[in-house]
N, C-alpha and C positions, 0 to 999 in steps of 0.2 A: 393429335390434339390441332391440328391448323385445318385437316381435313373436315374433323364434325367439331368445330369453332362456338357452334350454338350449345351441344350438349358440354362441349368444356366449362364455359364461360355458366350455364346455368349449376352442373356440378361444384364448383368452387365457390359459387354464391354460394348456394345452398348447402356447403359446409360449412362454408365460414361463418355465417348467421347460426347456424345449430351448435358449433363449436361456443360462439361466442356466448350463449345462451345458456348453455350447460356448464359453460368453465365458470360464469360470473354465481351460477347459481351451485354450485359446487364451494364454491370458494367463501361463499354466505352460508352455508350450511356449516362447514366446517368450522369457522370463524365463532359462527355461533352455540359452538359445543366445543369452546376450549374458553369460554368464560371462567373466570378465577385460578385457571390452571398454573397461575406463575407464584404461587405460593410455593414454599418449602414441601411441605407435607400434603400437596391437594389433595392427593389420592386416599388420606388417611382422614383429610376432615368432612365431614356431615352436619347438614342443618337437621334441625330436629323439629317435627312436625306430629300432629296429632290429625284425626277425627274431630269434626266438631259439627252438633248439632248448632248451634250460634253461630256459624259460619255462613257471610253472606252470598259467598260464590259457590259457585255451580256445582267444584267438586268435592263441598263440604269437609276439606283439609284445610287445615289454618297453619300458618308458620307463625302464628303469633302466640308466644309460648310463657310462664311466668317469670320474674328476674330471676327464684330460688332455683329454678328448676337446673340450670348450670352445675352448680355447686355439689348438688343430690345425685346428679348422675356419676357424676366424680366420682364421692365419696362411694356411691352404692355398688358400681359396676367397678370390676378391678381391669377389666377389657378398655377403661378409658383413660388415655395418656394425659388427656387438658380437655380444657370447655369452658365458654366462655359465653357471656351474655352481651349482645349488641340492640341497642336501643334503634328503635323504627324512627325511619330517617325522617328528618325537620328541618325546614326548610325554612329562613326566618330574611328580616331587614335589621342591617346592620350599618353603623356610620364612622365611618375609619376617613379619617384628615377631612370632615365635613362633607364626605360624596355618599352616598345613601350606596350599597351594595345588595344582592343577591347570595344568601350565603347554607349551605346543606354542611349539617352539623351531626356527631357520631359521639357521644361519648363511652371513651373506653379507658381503661385499667390497665395494668401489668399483662393479667393474660390473656386478654387480646393484642398484646404484641407480641408473646412470647408464643402465639398458637398462629399469627398473619406475619405476613409480609409485610413491616411498615419500617422501609430505612429511614435510618439521619440525617440528614444531609447537614443540618448543624443545631446549634443548640445544645438544652439537655431534654430528659426526659420528666418534667415537672409539671406536666400536663397531666402528669398521672396520677398524681397528690389528690385525694377528693376532696372538695370542695375550697380547691384553688382556683386563681383568679389567672393562672395560665395556659394556653394552650396553644396549641401547633396549628402551620399552617402546610396546605401544601405547597409545593417550590410555582405554581402556574399559579394558585390563588393568592399567592405572594406579590406577586405582581400587577394583579388584579388591583392592588388594594395600594400598594405602595411604590408599584412601575419597578425601578431597576435598584431603588433602595432597599440594605440591608432592611428584612423585617423585622428582626431579633432588638425585641424592647419595645419597638409600636403598638399601639393599643390601638381599639375601635369600641364600640360602644354598642350593647344589647339590652332592649329594655331598660334603659338607666345606669346600665352593670357594665362596669369599664373591665377591658380582659385585657391581659399582653401577649404578646408574641413572646415563649421561649424556645421554639425550637420552626425548622423549618421539616421536612419529612416530604419522601414520594405519593406521590397521587398513585390511585389505583385507576389506568387506564381502560382495561379488558375487563371489568368487575360489573357484580350485578350489586354491591356497596360500597357506591362511591363515596365519596368526602371531599370535601374542602378545607373543613375546620375540625379536629379532634380536641372535644373538649373533656375533662375529667370527668371520672364516673361517680353519677347521681350516691350517694349511701346508699348501700344494701336492703333491700326490704323483703321483708320476710312479707309480702301480700302475692298469696299464688292466685295474680290474675293477669291478664294475657296484657304483655307491655313491649314486647320483643324477639329477637330471635335467639334461640340456642343453638352453637355449634360445639360438635366434641370432636377430637381426633382419638381415634382409636389405635391403641399400641400397635407395632406390628408384626406381621402375623396372624392377627386378631380374623376367627373364620365371622365376615361378616355380615353371611349369614344369618348363621344363628347367632349371634349376635342381637340381627334384627327381629327375629322372632321371640328371642327371648325379652328386647325392651317392649315389643308390641303388645304381652303380656303381660306387663308389670302394669299394675295400680297404686297411683297414690291418692291417697286422702288427706287433704289440707282443707280450713276454711269453712268448710261443712259442701267441699267440691269433691267430686273425683275426678280426680287425670288419667285417663287410660286409652288405650290404642296408638300410643306414639310408635313414628314411622322416621327413617332416617333417608335422606337423600345425601348424594354425592355432591360437593359444593360446586363440582364442575357440570353437573345436570339439574342445579336450579333454574339455569335459564331460561331449557324449554322443558322440566317437568315441576317448575311453580311459575307459570306468567304473569298470573292474575298480582301480583305484588310488586309489578314495573311497565312502569307506561312503553310498551313496545309499540312501534308501528307494525308489526305483521305477525301477528304466530307462529312457531318454530312449525309447526306443522303445517303451515301454506309456505314457508321454506324448503321444507321437502319437497310438496309438490311441485313448486317450483324446479328443484333441481332435474324431480324425474321428467316432468314436463322436456325442459332440455336436454334430457337424454334419449325422448323419445324423438326428439328431433335431432336428431345425431342418431339413431339407427334408422328414422328416414331417408336421413342425407345418404347417408352407408348404402341401405338396400337399392337407393335410386343410383347412386353409383356404380356398384358392380353391378347391377342389372345389366347399365348399358354395357359396362365393360364385357360383360355374359354375352350379347347382342352381338358387339365386335369380334368376339372371338370366333363364333358363327360366322361371320362376313367375312373375317381374316383366314379361317378354315382351311384352304387351300393353301395359304401364304406361310400358315405356320404347321404344314403338314410337308411342305416341300423345302422349308427349312429344317425339319427333325431327318429327311431321308439324305439332305445333304451334311448329314452329321450332325445339325445343332442338336447340343444335352439340353436336358432338364434347367441346367443349371443357367445356361446361356439366355434358355427363351425365358425362363426368368428373372434372367436380369432384363431382357431385352424387354418382356412386360411388365415388371414391375419400377422400372425406370419414370414411365409415362405415367403409371398410379400413382405412384411417392410425389413427382412431382406435382401433380396435382392436388394431392395431400399438401405439399409446401406450402405452396402459391395459396391454398386453404385458410389455411393454419395461419402463414400471417394477413392474409387479409381480414380473419376476422381477429386476428391480435390489434389490428388497427383499430378494430372496431370497438372492441374491448377498450384500445388506448383513447379516442373520442368519447366513450361514453363512462370512463371510468371514474370520474368527478359527481356525476349526477348519481352514477351508483353509489359510490362513497354515502353523498348525501342520505339517500334513503334509506338502506342496508346500513346506516352507521357500522360499515368494515371500516376499523382504522388501522390502517396495512401500509407500512411503508412500499415505495411503488416496487422495491426490486422484489421484496417477498412474495408480492403480486402477481409479478411475472415469473418470477421461479415456480409457482405454482402453477400458472399456467402451461409451461414450459412441459410441467411432469404430465398435464394433462392431459398435452396434444401427442406425448411420446406416448402414452397409455391406448388412447384411439390407434394410433397409424401401428400400433403391436399387433392390437386385436384386430384391425382391417386388414393387417397383412397375414393373418390365418386363417382369412375366407378367403381373400387370394388365393394365397399359396392352397384349397380346396380346389378350389375353381381350375384354376390350373391343372393337379393332379386327376381332375376330372377329365382334362382334356386328354392327357395324357395316355392315359387308361380307354381310348377310342381308337380303334383298330384305324389305322389309315386308310384302307380301302371303301371304311363304312365311312358314311355320311349321317354328322351329324342331326339327330330326328329333327324333324320341325315339331316333331310334338312336347318335345323336351322343351324347346325352347321357347315354344308357349306356353305350357307350364310354367316355366321361372318367368315369364314376363308378368303372366296374370297373376301369378302369388305376386309380386311385385309391385305391382298394381293396386292391389288389393289391399294391401299391408298399407301403403300409405294413406289408398283412400280411412280404412278402418283408423289411422291412428287422427287420421285429420277430423273424422265424426268425434270421433272420444272430444277431441280439442274443442268444438263449436259445440257439442252437446252441455259439456261441463261449464264452458262459458257463460254460454245462454242460459243454462238453469241458476248459477250466480248471480248475472245483473239479476234475472224475475225474483229471485229472491233478494235481493239488498233492493231495489224500486219495490219489492212489497213491503220490505219491514219500513222504509218509508214514507208507505202511500195508506198501509192497514192503518187501524183501531188499533191504539196505544192504549184504551184506558182513560187519556186524559188528554186536555188539547193545551200544550206547550209551546206553538207557534207563534215566534215574537214574542217570545219571554224570556228575561234577563233576571239575572240574580246581584242584587246589590250588596256586599257585604260592606256595611260602615259602623265602626265600635269607637266609638268616644270614653273615657273614663271621669270620673266624677262627679259630682251633684246635684252639675246639670246635662246630663247625659238625657235623660229624656228629653228637656227642652231641647237641645240641638233634633233629636231622632224626631220628633215630632214637627220642629219646623224646617229637617231636610225635606217631611215628605210635603209640606205646604208649596214647596220650593219646586219640587217636581213634579207635581198635580198641574202647575201653570204651564208646564214645557209643552208645545205643541204637538211633540212626537208621542207622548206619552198616552193612552188612552184608559189605563186605571192601573193601581198600585194597592196590592197587597203587603201590610206593614207586619212584622211580628211572627212570620209565619213559616217552619223549615221545608226549603223547596224542593219539590221533585227529581229534579235539573238542576243541578249536579249533587247528585247522592248525597246525604248528610251523615247519613249511619251504617253502617256496615255488618252491624251485628244486632242478632235479637234480642229480645228483654226475655225475662222469666218466662218458663217454660206456664202452660195452662196445665193443672191437674185435676179440672174433674170438671165437665157438661154437662147437658140436657143430654139425653141416650146415650151416654159415656159404655162404652161396652166392659165389662170386667178386664181384661184383659190389654187393657189400651193403658199407653204409654203418652207421661208427658208431651205435648205440644209445645215447641220454641215460636213465639211469633214475635215481630216488629212494631212496635207503638206508635202512634204517630195522635197529634191533636190536630183537632178542624173543627172548624164552624162552616155558616153557610157560606158567609164570605169566599173561601178557598174554594167550598163548590162550586160555586158561582165561576169563580176564577177560573178553575180549571176546566169548567163542564164537566164534574164527575157525573158519571151513571149509576144509575143504582138496574140492579136486575130484580131486587123484590122487596117491598119493606116502603120504608117512607124516608122525606128527604129531611134533613135536619132543621129546624124550629130554633136561634139562639134565646128567642123566649119564651119555650118550654121546655128545651132538652135540659138534662141533667147531667152532673160529672156521672152518674154512674150508668147513661144510657152508650151503646158504643154501637159500630157499625163494624161489620166484616167486609173481607173481598173473598172473592171466587175463590180463594185456594183454600184458604182457612175454611170455610165452609165446604169444600170437600172435605179436608183433612178431618175435619168432628165427623161426617158421615151423616151432614144433615141436607137433605133434598128442600123442608121449608126450614129457613134459619129465625125466621120474621118471630120476636118474642120467645125465643129461647135461652137459657139462663147458664152462665158462665158462673167458675170460682161461689161455688155455691149459691147462687142466687145473687150475689154482690152486682154481679153484670147485667145487664138485659141487652138483646140485638134487638133493634130498630129496624134496620134496614141491613141488605150487602150490595157492597160497589160492584163495580166491573173490576177485575184483575188491572193493575196500572204496571204498566211496562216500562221502566225511567232507567233501567241500566244496560248492561252487557248484552246481548238478541240472545246469546248461550245461557247465560243465568236465568234459573229456578225462580219461578215468580214464589217467593215466600212469604209463608201467613201474616197477615196484616190486620191490625186490630184499630180504628177509629174512636176517639176518646171526643169526648164534645168539650170545646174549651175558646173561651171569648179572648179577641184582643187586650194585651195588655194595659194595664189602669194607669192613674197616675203613682199609686200606690207600689206599681211592679217595675223592678229591674226591665228594660226593653229589650225585644230582642233586636239581633245585630244583625238582621236579615232583611233586606226589601224585595219587595218581587214587583219588575214592572212588567207592563205589554204595549208594546208599542204597535205604530205602523207600520205597516208591511213595506217592507225597504227602505226605514228610518234609522235601521241601528247606529248606523258608522255618527250622524249627527247627534242622537238620541244618548250617544255613548258620551261624545265629546263634553256636551253641553253637562252630564251629569259630572263626569271629569274637572271639568272647569269649576264648577260651583264648588266642587269637597277641595278643591284646591283655595278656592277665595276663602267661604264661610268657614270650613272646617279642615286648616294645615294639619294640624296636630294627630288629625285622624288616620286610623287604619282602614286601608279605602280601596277595593278595588270588585272589579264588575265580572259577569260570565254570562255570554248568549248560551243560552237555552238549546237551543239551533245545533250550534257550533258543538257545544260539549257531547251532544247526544250523537252527532257524526263520529267525533273518538272514541267512542263504544263502538262502531264499528269499521275505524281505520283496517282492521285484519283485511276485514269483507272489502274494502275498497279498494286494499294495495294488489288483493289478489283476484280482484278483476282487472286491475290495470296489465299484472303481469299474464294472467290466461290471456288478454285480450293479444298480450304484442307478441305472446307464444303461436296463439292460434293462428294470428294474418302468417306468419312465419312460416309454419308447419304447411300451412294452406297455400304457400306461394312455392315452396318447396316441391308440393303435390305435386302443381298444377306445370312447370317449372320440367319434372318429372316425367309426368304424362306425356306434355306437351314433346319431348326428346323421344319420346319411346317410339310414339305417331310417328317422328321425324324418320326414324331408323326402320321404322316400319315401311314406309311408305314408301322409301325408297329401298327394300330390299325388294317389297311386292308390285315395283314397278311394273314391271312385266306382266305377272298374275294378272293386274286392273287392266293393262294394256288387253289383253287373253280376254278378260270377260266385257272389257270395251268392243271390241271386235266379234264376239257371241251376242249383242243386244244388249247389254247392261247398258243402264242410264247412269248419270253422276247421281242421280237419287239413289239409285238401289244400291251403287258405292257407297253412299253415305249412312245409309240407312245400316249396311252389313258392317261399319265401324260401331258408327252410333249403339247398334245393340250390343256388339260385342262388350263394350264399357261398361253401357247401362244396366248389361246384368253382373260385369263384375260390380259394381254402384252399391246393387241390390245386396249381392253374395257377401259387399263388404258392411253395408247397413243392416243385416239378420246379423250379424258377430260383436259390430260394434255399440248400436244401441241396447240390447241386454250388460254389455260389460260396463256399457255410460251408466244407465239404473243400475246398476248393483254400485256402482261408484258414488256416484250424487243418491241416492235416499239414505242413504245413514250421514249421510253431510249436512241434509236438511234435517235430519233427526235430531242434531244437536240443537236447534233453534226452537225458543220457545214460540212463536208464530212460525208457522211455515208456510210456503208458495204450496203450489199444487203443478205436478210433471206434466202439462199442457199436451194432448194429441197431437196439437198445432206445430209445437217444437220438432216432434218427429219430420211431419213431412214437409217443414220448412226447410227443415237439412236436407233432406232427399233433395228438393225441389231448385235448390241453392246448387244443392253440389253438379244434378244434372246440366244446368243453366252451365256451369263453367267449363264443364266439361265438354257440350256440346261448343262452347265457345273454343274452346282448348284447341278442339281435335278438328274444328268443321273447316275451318281456313284452309288447315295442310291438307285435308282429307281431300276439301272441295280443289284445289290447286293440281295433286296427283292426280284427279281424278279426270280434268279437264284436260291433260296433258295429252299431243297427239301418240294414239297407237302404234301408228307406223314407226315413228320416231323411236318409242322407247323397243320394239323388235329390234327391229337396227342393231340395238347396242350389244 
């Protein structure tokens, strides 16, 4: 290890960093896959979902189900042992002891308590009594509201109603269905409209696949609605199987990709170390042969060689653990992995042991191959060259894949930020301002007047639903009849929005055909549709076409508006003409402002100050459209950070490994280089010999890596509605970059060997 100091240090650093990436990524994946696993019968609890044409998400599968479904499934299917309905998570502001707090609430009943793990820490279960004003709070939230005082008997106010804390319960720390306060369940409703989530617990020994098929084929007809195509998802799989329902920083599939990337870095590091050891075996060929002649057994040779190997691994994993310790807090903040330190290091130890065990197997194979060689037969250089070339090629392949995937990802995110989304939302913000009482119209109009006087604000749109943030997640009733309708056509669900000329001008909406809205001539029978609906209806030219037995007339087609997740397909959309509210109408609670670039902070501060001073009792908040749009791509943004980090690490490991191999090669071939110089070879000839060899390996790696990278990234791009192209310059740039790195990496070392005095080298 002292003799080959540079190679030893490089091996240790590469493996340490690779282990850090792999261990953290694997820890993250395992944590994501254990959500809600703490419930007593978690392996038998399932979330009921159903296919929905009206659901806004890309998957077309909704977890929002009717309240009566839980009782219906328990009564209808003997396989169901228990069931409950959980309302959609609601977040409100409450007032406790004169202070306002944000609260997340769930409405529950005894069925919920019997099915899920909710430990009663103190108090009674009176919070399950329907229509009572008793509630249960989690232990953590109780301290937020009342400090260290006992919360039992304490009160808080929500929408003017006083509620009393009758119990303290355990909180769900590792769950998709968190809560701060448990309220009594609302009276059971017979309405079969989507209102929350339905959970069932199957009886022990139930054939899950058979039940799932049986449930999927079952049809329920209620309230003139057919409810069918039901699916069940294990509660422990909801985190990564139904991701659209939660505010998740990075999609599970990207976390898995990060773990795979970390694994590739480990492989790259191990191949680097094993290749160096292989080269050293051949350098120590005579020494090991003499030891064997003198009676050394395979066991003794293994102990001698593996001591050095294991020492490098242990030092690397110790250094990797120190690196993990240094970044653990930022990592936990980014990943939301909430595990005690002892559990984290326990898993890291298990990962390190597994990697050591696997790498030792390969090490034993190398030793076995050496023992198979006859003592009087030299190990052929062809075998040495082949293993070295394979190692270099493998590392280059992994590096090219990382660089390619990262480049395409960055290009796609840049494309989404700068492509035409069908509307302009830069420098816009949504202001929600809701008052109550007879003077609400006066308040809103007065606020509009005051806001127009702010120098930061350039335009205001009153009483209109914003495009960002999205205010609707479901489509409306279907279109059942339209011009040129095929005989076998099915109803088409669509979203409907009210629009006016002011909305068109504010968002700069653009037509692909037809005429713009005219507030003086347009009527409520005039509609405009988006490109997706025109395509779905099968119209090449839509202007003048009729919908719903001629009741609606299409006046134009607007470009598709991409205002949601970049992977969510654009839904069919109908724009109906509608004027702004009048004095006799209840005003909309939304105001959309356009502000000067770079002035949002001061603009927001002035709006908030105005609200506090003039309308202190109003429910008021602001949302910046650009900031909200960025949250739609937070998974992609996080993926870029992870890939950039891992790609840089992989390149560094490959460069270090390449440099180490070249250094060893120059040391072994020093006499060969000297003889070449004596026979007339110049420094340039020797440099060309090395450059040609390694550049050929680069091209060989590129031939394998580029098709693999393309096959990986093409399906990834296809999930986006708007996609960038994989340009030819990406391939050329990666080749030139790696070629430059290779030249810089090996050039100095080879030049130094080529400039040495051949006479001195021959004497050695």
